[in-house]
C-alpha positions in Angstrom: 136.3 114.1 95.2 135.3 117.5 94.5 138.1 120.0 95.2 135.9 122.9 94.1 134.3 122.9 97.7 135.4 124.3 100.9 137.9 122.5 102.9 135.8 122.9 105.6 132.9 120.6 103.9 135.5 118.4 102.7 137.1 117.8 105.9 133.5 117.1 107.7 132.4 114.9 104.9 135.4 113.0 104.6 135.7 112.4 108.6 132.3 110.9 108.8 132.7 109.2 105.9 136.1 107.5 107.5 134.6 106.8 111.0 131.7 104.8 109.3 134.0 102.8 107.5 136.0 102.3 110.0 133.5 101.3 112.8 131.9 98.7 110.0 135.1 96.9 109.4 137.1 97.3 112.8 136.4 93.5 113.7 138.6 92.7 110.7 141.2 95.0 111.8 141.2 93.4 115.5 142.1 90.4 114.1 144.5 91.8 111.4 146.4 93.2 114.3 146.6 90.0 115.8 147.8 88.4 113.1 150.4 90.8 112.5 152.0 90.1 115.4 151.8 86.2 115.4 154.9 84.2 116.1 156.7 82.8 113.2 156.6 79.0 114.8 152.2 79.8 114.4 151.0 77.0 112.2 149.0 78.3 109.0 145.4 78.4 110.5 146.6 81.0 113.1 147.4 83.5 110.4 143.8 83.0 109.1 141.3 85.4 108.7 138.0 83.6 109.8 140.0 81.3 112.1 141.5 84.3 114.1 138.1 85.8 114.6 136.4 82.6 115.4 139.1 82.5 118.2 138.5 86.2 119.3 134.9 85.3 120.0 134.6 81.9 121.2 135.1 82.5 124.7 134.1 86.2 125.7 131.4 87.1 122.8 132.2 90.3 120.3 133.9 92.4 123.1 137.4 91.3 121.8 136.5 92.4 118.2 135.9 96.4 119.8 138.6 96.7 122.2 140.5 99.8 121.2 137.4 101.0 119.3 137.0 104.4 121.0 140.7 105.0 120.6 140.6 104.2 117.1 136.9 106.1 116.3 138.9 109.2 117.9 142.3 108.8 115.6 140.2 108.3 112.9 138.0 111.3 112.8 141.1 113.6 113.6 143.1 112.6 111.0 140.6 112.1 108.4 139.4 115.8 109.2 142.9 117.1 109.3 144.0 115.6 106.2 141.0 116.4 103.7 141.0 120.0 105.6 144.8 120.4 104.5 144.8 118.6 101.4 142.0 120.3 100.0 143.3 123.8 101.1 146.8 122.6 99.6 145.4 122.3 96.1 143.2 125.4 96.2 146.2 127.4 97.2 148.5 125.4 94.3 146.1 125.6 91.6 145.7 129.7 92.6 149.0 130.5 91.8 148.7 128.9 88.5 145.3 130.9 87.5 145.3 134.4 85.9 144.3 137.3 88.9 140.4 137.0 87.2 139.6 133.7 88.5 141.4 134.4 91.7 138.2 135.7 93.1 136.0 133.7 95.4 132.5 133.3 93.7 129.4 134.9 96.4 128.4 133.0 99.1 129.0 130.5 101.9 132.3 128.8 101.9 133.1 130.0 98.3 129.9 128.0 96.9 127.6 129.4 94.5 124.5 128.0 93.1 125.5 129.5 89.9 128.7 130.3 88.7 129.3 132.0 85.4 129.7 129.8 82.2 133.2 132.1 81.7 134.6 130.7 85.0 133.4 127.3 84.6 135.2 127.2 81.4 138.3 129.2 82.2 138.5 126.6 85.6 138.1 123.7 83.6 141.2 123.7 81.8 143.0 124.6 85.1 141.8 122.7 88.0 144.1 119.6 87.6 147.4 119.4 89.0 150.4 117.2 88.2 150.7 113.6 89.6 153.9 114.9 91.7 152.1 117.9 93.1 149.3 115.8 93.6 151.3 113.2 95.7 153.4 115.6 97.5 150.7 117.6 98.7 149.2 114.4 99.8 152.3 113.7 101.3 152.4 116.7 103.5 148.4 116.7 104.2 149.3 113.0 105.7 152.4 113.5 107.5 150.5 116.3 109.3 147.5 114.0 110.4 149.2 111.3 111.1 151.6 112.6 113.0 149.3 114.4 115.4 147.3 111.2 116.2 150.1 108.5 116.3 149.7 108.7 120.5 146.2 107.5 119.8 146.4 105.1 117.2 149.4 103.1 119.9 146.7 103.0 122.1 144.2 101.7 120.5 146.7 98.7 119.3 147.8 97.9 122.9 144.6 97.4 124.0 143.5 95.4 121.2 146.3 93.2 122.4 146.4 93.3 125.6 142.0 91.8 125.1 143.6 89.0 123.2 143.8 85.6 125.6 146.3 84.2 123.4 148.8 86.9 123.7 148.2 86.6 127.5 151.3 85.9 128.9 152.9 87.9 126.7 150.6 91.3 127.4 149.8 90.3 131.4 150.5 93.6 132.3 148.3 95.6 129.3 144.8 95.1 131.0 142.6 97.5 128.9 142.2 101.4 130.2 140.7 104.7 129.0 142.8 106.3 126.6 144.4 108.9 129.5 145.8 106.2 131.7 147.2 104.4 128.3 148.9 107.3 127.4 150.1 107.9 130.7 151.4 104.2 130.6 152.8 104.6 127.6 155.0 107.7 128.4 156.2 105.9 131.5 157.2 102.9 129.5 159.1 104.4 127.3 159.1 108.1 127.8 157.4 111.1 125.4 159.2 109.7 122.3 157.4 106.2 123.1 154.3 107.7 122.4 155.9 109.0 118.5 157.9 105.5 117.9 155.8 104.8 114.5 156.7 107.8 113.0 159.9 107.1 110.5 157.5 104.5 109.3 154.2 106.6 109.1 156.1 109.1 106.7 156.1 106.9 103.5 152.9 105.6 104.9 151.9 109.1 104.4 151.7 108.8 101.1 149.2 106.2 101.1 145.8 108.5 101.2 147.0 110.4 98.7 148.2 107.5 96.5 144.6 106.2 97.0 142.8 110.0 96.1 145.5 109.5 93.1 144.2 106.1 91.8 140.9 107.1 92.6 141.1 110.1 90.1 142.4 108.0 87.9 139.9 105.2 87.4 137.2 107.9 87.4 139.1 109.7 84.3 139.5 106.2 82.7 136.2 104.6 83.4 133.4 106.9 83.7 132.9 109.7 80.6 133.6 113.5 81.7 130.1 114.1 82.4 129.3 111.6 85.2 132.7 112.0 87.2 131.2 114.9 89.4 128.3 113.2 90.6 129.2 109.2 89.5 126.2 106.1 90.7 126.7 105.0 93.8 128.2 101.2 93.2 131.0 103.1 91.3 131.8 105.2 93.7 132.0 102.3 96.0 134.1 99.7 93.6 136.5 102.6 92.4 137.5 103.7 96.0 138.1 100.2 97.2 140.0 99.4 93.9 142.3 102.7 94.9 143.0 101.4 98.2 143.6 98.4 97.3 146.4 99.5 95.0 147.9 101.6 96.6 148.1 99.1 99.9 150.2 96.6 98.1 153.2 98.3 97.6 153.4 100.0 101.1 152.3 97.3 103.2 156.0 96.3 104.7 156.2 99.6 106.2 152.2 98.9 108.1 154.2 96.0 109.6 156.4 97.9 110.8 154.4 101.0 112.2 152.0 97.9 113.7 155.0 96.4 115.4 157.1 99.9 116.5 153.5 100.6 118.6 152.9 97.9 120.5 156.8 97.9 121.1 157.2 94.5 119.8 160.1 95.5 117.7 162.5 98.8 118.6 165.1 100.5 116.6 165.0 102.0 112.9 163.1 101.0 109.9 165.7 98.8 108.6 166.6 97.1 111.8 162.9 96.4 111.8 163.0 94.9 108.4 165.9 93.0 109.3 164.2 91.6 112.1 161.1 90.1 110.4 163.0 88.8 107.4 165.1 87.3 109.6 162.4 85.7 111.9 159.6 85.7 109.8 160.9 85.2 106.1 160.1 87.5 103.0 156.3 86.3 103.7 156.3 87.9 107.1 156.8 91.3 105.6 153.3 90.2 103.9 151.3 89.0 107.2 148.1 90.0 107.2 148.0 91.3 103.9 144.2 89.3 102.9 142.7 90.8 106.1 144.1 94.4 105.3 142.7 94.2 101.6 139.4 93.9 102.9 139.5 95.8 105.4 140.7 98.4 103.2 138.3 98.0 100.3 135.5 98.3 102.7 136.5 101.3 104.6 137.6 103.2 101.4 134.2 102.2 99.5 132.1 103.3 102.6 134.2 106.2 103.3 134.2 107.6 99.8 130.5 106.9 98.9 129.3 108.6 102.1 131.6 111.3 101.5 129.8 111.9 98.2 126.6 111.8 99.4 127.1 114.3 102.0 128.7 116.8 99.8 125.5 116.4 97.2 122.9 116.9 100.1 124.9 119.6 100.8 125.0 121.5 97.5 121.4 120.3 97.3 120.5 122.3 100.2 122.4 125.5 99.6 120.9 125.8 96.0 117.5 125.2 97.5 117.7 128.0 100.1 119.5 130.4 97.7 
């Protein structure tokens, strides 16, 4: 991610890339949600990603695979836009505090972009455009908490719409027929109150580290795998591979919190994070904390890879167009 670009461009490209990636993997997301909610007594076949996809499409076609897609697309769009804008803005502000006064003035041009910045500026900023790992993660945590917190009610609607369309769960969710976004929000508010819309906020706070941890690992992998001259514009397959690998590495340690968040949003479990984790371990065993991890990794790998690839291409296209106009 080229943090020299304006925050608005970062946010727009990131949001478009995120929605495109989510659209591609949404059927997997639907299957993973069912697997995460599967009962402990279910057999191993029930937890299989392929068998879950087959069961969902066997009687009703692909419709159940896209239940909740509109809510999820809106949630992804808003969350990604807010995250990338805040992350880029806060990153620039943190660097600005560390740079001497001559480097504080923005280059002339739209949104702070300039086709040919002075060589002295390139050399000076080249050595001062990096923050420490702690700073990067703190900035990402703040941006993640804000972006995820804003869209939690919409995300809760998506989870419940996915479960309401599942025939195998009809006995347990008979009252939860697919609804529009506003109607679903009202239903949750009526059933659980205002706090019910943000019931997944506690597990979402540690999960706010996921985007920043992914971006940090992405940056580290770029530095390790590519020479400096290729890092700004790496080949497409390298961008996809690094984006996918960084997401997988960041997801593994945080996956139990993903389980807690999804179960909280569906209303399956209520209580503190610790209580929910204890219930999961008691009912499903320790392996229950990683129930559905295979599908989550596949989904995340594809989504993150597509997002980073599209984001990079959009930013490159804007830069080329800007230079052509100047």
